[in-house]
C-alpha positions in Angstrom: 53.0 64.4 38.8 53.4 65.8 35.0 52.0 62.3 33.8 49.0 63.1 36.1 48.1 66.3 34.5 48.2 65.1 30.7 45.8 62.1 31.9 43.4 65.0 33.0 44.2 67.1 29.7 43.2 63.9 27.6 39.8 63.6 29.8 38.5 67.0 29.3 39.3 66.4 25.3 37.0 63.5 25.9 33.2 64.1 25.5 31.9 61.7 28.7 28.1 62.7 30.1 27.2 63.2 32.8 30.2 65.9 33.0 31.4 65.7 37.2 32.7 62.0 36.0 36.5 63.3 35.4 36.6 65.4 38.9 35.5 62.5 39.9 37.8 60.4 38.7 40.9 62.8 39.8 39.3 62.8 43.0 39.7 59.1 43.6 42.8 58.4 41.7 44.6 60.8 43.5 46.2 58.8 46.4 47.3 56.4 43.4 50.1 58.7 42.3 50.9 58.4 46.1 50.7 54.8 47.1 52.3 52.9 44.3 55.6 52.9 42.9 55.6 55.0 39.1 55.1 52.8 36.4 52.2 50.8 37.8 50.6 54.6 38.6 51.0 55.2 34.8 49.5 51.8 33.8 46.4 52.5 36.1 46.2 55.7 34.6 46.5 54.5 31.2 43.5 52.1 31.8 41.6 54.5 33.5 41.5 55.8 30.6 40.6 53.7 28.8 37.8 52.4 30.6 36.1 56.0 31.1 36.1 57.1 27.6 33.3 54.6 26.9 29.5 55.3 28.0 28.1 51.7 26.8 27.7 49.6 30.2 28.3 46.4 28.6 31.8 47.9 26.8 32.7 49.2 30.4 32.4 46.3 32.0 34.5 44.2 29.4 37.2 47.5 29.4 37.1 46.8 33.5 38.5 43.2 32.9 40.5 43.4 30.1 42.7 46.6 31.8 42.9 44.6 35.1 44.1 41.8 33.2 46.7 43.5 32.1 47.1 45.5 35.0 48.3 42.0 36.9 49.2 39.6 34.3 45.6 37.2 34.8 45.1 34.4 32.4 41.9 34.7 33.4 39.3 37.6 34.6 35.4 37.9 35.3 33.6 40.8 36.8 30.5 39.6 38.5 27.5 42.3 39.4 25.8 41.2 42.2 22.3 40.7 42.9 21.5 40.4 46.7 23.8 37.7 47.7 24.5 36.5 44.9 25.8 37.5 41.0 22.9 38.6 38.6 25.3 39.2 35.9 28.8 37.5 35.2 31.3 39.1 32.2 34.2 36.5 31.6 37.2 37.3 29.4 40.4 35.8 28.8 38.6 31.7 27.9 38.2 30.1 24.9 35.1 29.7 22.7 35.2 25.9 23.8 35.9 26.6 27.0 32.6 28.6 26.6 30.6 26.6 25.3 31.6 23.7 27.9 30.2 25.6 30.3 27.0 23.9 32.7 26.3 27.6 34.4 28.0 31.2 35.1 28.9 30.8 38.8 26.0 32.5 40.6 28.6 33.7 44.1 29.2 31.0 46.2 32.2 29.0 47.5 35.9 31.8 46.9 33.4 34.1 44.7 30.6 34.5 47.1 33.8 35.6 49.9 33.8 39.1 48.6 30.3 39.1 48.3 29.6 38.7 52.4 33.1 40.1 53.0 33.7 42.9 50.4 37.1 43.6 50.7 40.0 42.5 48.7 41.1 39.1 48.3 44.7 36.9 47.5 44.8 33.6 47.7 47.8 31.8 46.6 46.1 28.2 45.9 42.5 27.9 45.8 42.9 24.1 46.1 42.4 23.7 50.1 41.0 27.0 50.4 38.2 27.1 52.7 35.3 28.9 50.9 36.1 27.4 47.6 33.6 24.9 46.6 34.7 23.6 43.1 33.4 24.8 39.8 30.5 24.4 37.6 30.4 21.5 35.5 33.2 21.9 32.1 35.1 24.7 34.1 38.3 24.8 33.6 40.6 24.4 36.8 42.3 27.7 38.4 44.4 28.0 41.3 45.7 31.3 42.4 43.1 34.0 42.9 42.5 37.7 43.4 39.1 39.2 44.1 38.2 42.7 44.7 35.0 44.9 44.7 33.8 47.7 43.2 31.5 50.3 44.4 29.4 52.6 43.3 28.7 55.5 45.3 27.7 54.0 48.3 27.0 50.2 47.4 29.6 47.5 45.7 27.8 47.0 42.5 30.1 43.8 41.5 33.0 41.7 41.8 36.7 41.8 39.7 37.8 38.4 39.9 41.4 37.4 38.6 43.1 34.1 38.5 45.9 32.7 36.7 49.3 35.0 36.0 50.7 34.1 32.8 54.3 33.8 34.8 52.7 31.1 36.6 53.7 33.4 40.0 50.6 34.3 42.7 49.0 37.4 43.3 50.8 40.2 44.8 50.4 42.9 47.4 51.0 45.5 44.8 48.7 43.8 42.0 46.3 43.8 44.2 46.8 47.7 44.9 46.8 47.9 41.0 43.3 46.5 41.2 41.9 48.1 43.6 43.2 51.7 42.3 41.4 50.4 38.9 38.4 49.5 40.9 38.0 52.7 42.2 37.9 54.4 38.8 35.6 51.2 37.4 33.1 52.2 40.0 33.0 56.2 38.9 32.8 53.8 35.2 30.0 52.4 35.9 28.2 54.7 37.1 28.2 57.5 34.9 27.5 54.7 31.9 24.3 53.6 34.0 23.3 57.5 34.2 23.8 58.0 30.1 21.7 54.8 30.0 18.7 56.2 32.7 19.1 59.4 30.9 19.1 57.7 27.0 15.9 56.0 28.6 14.1 58.6 29.6 14.7 60.3 26.0 13.2 57.4 24.8 10.3 57.0 26.9 9.5 60.7 26.6 9.2 60.2 22.8 7.5 57.3 22.9 5.0 59.5 25.3 4.7 62.7 22.8 3.9 59.8 19.6 1.5 58.2 21.7 -0.2 62.0 22.5 0.0 62.5 18.4 -1.8 58.8 18.1 -4.1 60.2 20.5 -5.1 63.4 20.6 -5.0 64.4 15.9 -4.6 61.0 14.3 -7.6 58.9 15.6 -9.5 62.1 16.6 -9.0 62.9 12.6 -10.1 59.0 12.1 -13.3 59.5 14.7 -14.8 62.9 13.0 -14.6 61.2 9.1 -16.3 58.1 10.7 -18.4 60.1 12.4 -19.5 61.8 9.1 -19.6 59.1 7.2 -22.4 57.3 10.0 -24.5 60.4 9.5 -24.7 60.6 5.6 -26.0 56.8 5.2 -29.7 57.7 6.2 -29.9 60.2 3.2 -28.1 57.0 0.8 -31.1 55.2 -0.6 -28.7 53.0 -3.4 -28.4 49.8 -0.8 -25.2 48.8 -2.4 -23.7 52.7 -1.7 -24.7 52.1 1.5 -23.6 49.0 2.3 -20.3 50.0 1.2 -20.1 53.2 2.9 -21.1 51.4 6.3 -17.9 48.6 5.5 -15.6 51.5 4.8 -17.4 52.9 8.6 -15.8 49.6 9.7 -12.4 49.9 9.0 -11.9 52.6 10.0 -13.3 51.2 13.3 -10.6 48.9 12.8 -8.2 51.4 12.2 -8.3 53.3 15.2 -8.3 50.0 17.3 -5.6 48.9 15.6 -4.2 52.5 16.4 -5.1 52.3 20.2 -3.0 49.0 20.5 -0.5 50.6 19.2 -1.1 53.8 21.4 -1.0 50.6 25.0 2.4 49.2 23.6 3.8 52.6 23.5 2.7 53.2 26.3 3.5 49.8 28.1 7.1 50.9 28.7 6.0 53.4 31.6 5.5 50.9 34.6 1.8 51.7 35.8 2.0 53.4 39.0 -1.7 54.8 38.5 -4.3 52.8 40.9 -7.0 51.6 38.8 -9.5 54.3 39.2 -7.3 57.0 37.8 -6.4 54.6 34.7 -10.3 54.2 34.4 -11.4 58.1 34.6 -8.6 58.6 32.3 -9.8 56.3 29.9 -13.3 58.0 29.9 -11.9 61.3 30.1 -10.1 60.8 25.9 -13.8 59.7 24.8 -15.2 63.2 26.9 -14.3 65.6 23.8 -16.5 63.1 21.4 -19.4 62.5 23.6 -19.7 66.2 24.8 -19.6 65.4 28.8 -17.3 63.5 31.5 -18.6 59.7 32.2 -18.6 59.3 36.2 -16.2 56.7 37.3 -16.7 54.3 40.5 -15.2 51.5 41.7 -17.6 49.4 44.1 -14.9 47.3 45.7 -13.5 47.1 49.3 -9.3 47.0 47.5 -9.2 47.5 43.8 -5.8 47.1 43.9 -6.2 42.9 44.1 -7.7 43.0 40.3 -4.9 41.4 38.5 -2.3 43.8 36.5 -3.9 41.9 33.3 -7.1 42.1 33.5 -6.4 45.8 34.8 -5.7 46.4 31.6 -8.4 45.0 29.5 -10.7 47.0 32.2 -9.1 49.7 30.7 -9.2 48.9 27.0 -12.9 47.8 27.4 -14.1 51.0 28.5 -12.5 53.5 26.4 -14.1 51.1 24.0 -17.5 51.1 25.1 -17.9 54.8 26.1 -16.7 55.1 21.9 -19.7 53.7 21.5 -21.7 55.5 23.1 -20.3 58.5 21.2 -21.4 56.7 18.0 -24.2 55.1 18.2 -26.4 56.3 21.7 -26.9 60.4 20.8 -26.1 60.3 24.9 -25.8 63.2 28.0 -24.6 60.9 30.2 -22.6 57.4 30.5 -22.0 56.2 33.8 -18.7 53.4 34.2 -19.2 50.9 37.3 -17.0 48.2 38.0 -17.8 46.1 40.9 -15.4 43.3 42.0 -16.5 40.3 44.5 -14.8 37.0 45.6 -16.3 35.6 42.1 -16.7 38.1 39.9 -15.4 40.7 37.9 -18.0 43.5 36.1 -17.5 46.4 34.1 -21.1 47.8 33.4 -21.2 51.2 30.8 -25.1 52.7 31.0 -26.0 55.7 28.8 -29.4 57.7 28.1 -28.9 57.5 24.6 -31.6 56.9 22.2 -31.5 52.6 23.0 -30.4 49.7 21.7 -32.1 50.7 18.4 -29.8 52.7 18.1 -26.4 50.0 17.9 -26.6 46.1 16.7 -26.1 44.1 19.6 -25.0 41.1 17.3 -22.1 42.7 15.4 -19.8 40.7 14.6 -17.4 43.2 12.9 -17.1 46.5 15.3 -16.2 47.2 18.5 -18.9 44.8 20.0 -17.3 41.7 18.7 -13.8 43.5 19.9 -15.5 43.6 23.7 -16.2 40.0 23.4 -13.7 38.8 21.9 -11.8 40.0 25.2 -14.2 38.8 27.4 -13.9 35.1 25.9 -10.2 35.2 26.3 -11.0 35.5 30.3 -13.7 33.3 30.1 -16.5 35.8 30.3 -19.0 37.0 29.1 -20.3 40.3 26.8 -24.4 40.9 27.5 -26.0 43.9 25.9 -29.3 45.3 27.0 -31.7 47.8 27.9 -30.5 50.5 30.7 -33.7 50.1 33.1 -33.5 45.9 33.2 -29.3 46.2 33.8 -30.6 49.2 36.4 -32.7 46.7 38.3 -30.1 44.0 38.4 -27.1 46.7 39.5 -28.6 48.5 42.1 -30.5 45.1 43.6 -26.6 43.8 43.7 -25.9 46.7 45.6 -28.0 46.4 48.2 -28.7 49.8 50.9 -24.3 50.1 50.5 -24.6 51.9 46.9 -21.9 53.9 45.8 -21.5 57.3 45.4 -19.7 59.5 43.3 -16.8 62.0 43.7 -19.2 64.8 44.9 -20.8 62.6 47.3 -24.2 61.8 45.2 -25.5 58.5 44.0 -24.2 56.9 40.6 -27.8 56.3 40.0 -28.5 54.2 36.5 -30.3 55.8 33.8 -34.2 54.3 33.3 -36.8 54.0 31.1 -34.4 54.5 28.2 -30.7 54.0 27.4 -28.0 51.0 27.0 -26.4 49.2 29.1 -23.1 47.0 28.5 -22.0 44.5 30.4 -18.0 42.9 30.5 -17.7 40.2 33.6 -15.5 37.4 34.3 -14.6 35.4 36.3 -12.4 36.0 39.2 -10.2 33.7 39.9 
């Protein structure tokens, strides 16, 4: 048919992505020109052009409803997006603003609307009142009399349903109306699929951009600030003027705060991606991120029957605390080794970071401005505590708590806690 050729020419001129959509739509519409009257087929194809020329899903859904109303002369229309055996989203068209405001809630997919969910086939009802599956309307919903429902299939599953009520001329919906809407629904499924693919692609592009920004912040910006802070710290012992030394130390603290703020930004940028990695993998990644500053790779050991039982929000905090604690080791301890150990029991979640550096004299355990204060604040927010002390004392506590069943590192060796020197940081919260 010449009109169908014109339709194909129009489609090829529209920059729709992904590219297979015009062909897929045409395949589904071939039978339309054979099974519908010519005038109706032309109107259906016009409607298809309208709904497939846009890639925004919200716009596509509304255009589908508007096209179905135009094809049938319906006064009201809606598209219900399925969520299992109910409607998770409802796109209404045709009601006045005052009518919309008066409705208590949109239908959830019970009654007559649910009939198309339970039995995904076209349904025409000449008189809603008295129909066995009808169960009334939400409070404030205007009464309706005739009904046409048609499912929309996307790939191999039902995406949602088109609902039409009350033709403007007062007549019931006809078999031709049903055939036209079925044809539209076939093309609508492709249009919805296309819009979703486009949104997925756009979302992936945004996530990749966020990851790139986060990586640049960590690998370039933080490292430069960290190096500057280390340089300033190394000069303080050569500064005799107390006022100048104090100002340099204050500048270092400000740089510390800046690094923490950037890390929070990195975490926020990466939080849009579901944390599919295990807690062991996430803690190891946090430790590896500080390895270049430390000059070595810290060991990470989890002592727990099932670390997956750690709540997600606590796991996020553990990752941040691990990074902060190891950063303190890099800045202050002059260590050649550091061990990160997470112990999860029924009563408590304890993160211990032990190094073999210069000991507690290298840091100010009572510092209420730098990293330790930040770690203490995180612990207190979860009704926990932060303790910093000599590594030897913590070694006795940790080994005693482990007993005979000591954990081992990835190479099978014992993750021994340095004794006699070094510093231990213990971050503990109750395991609610």
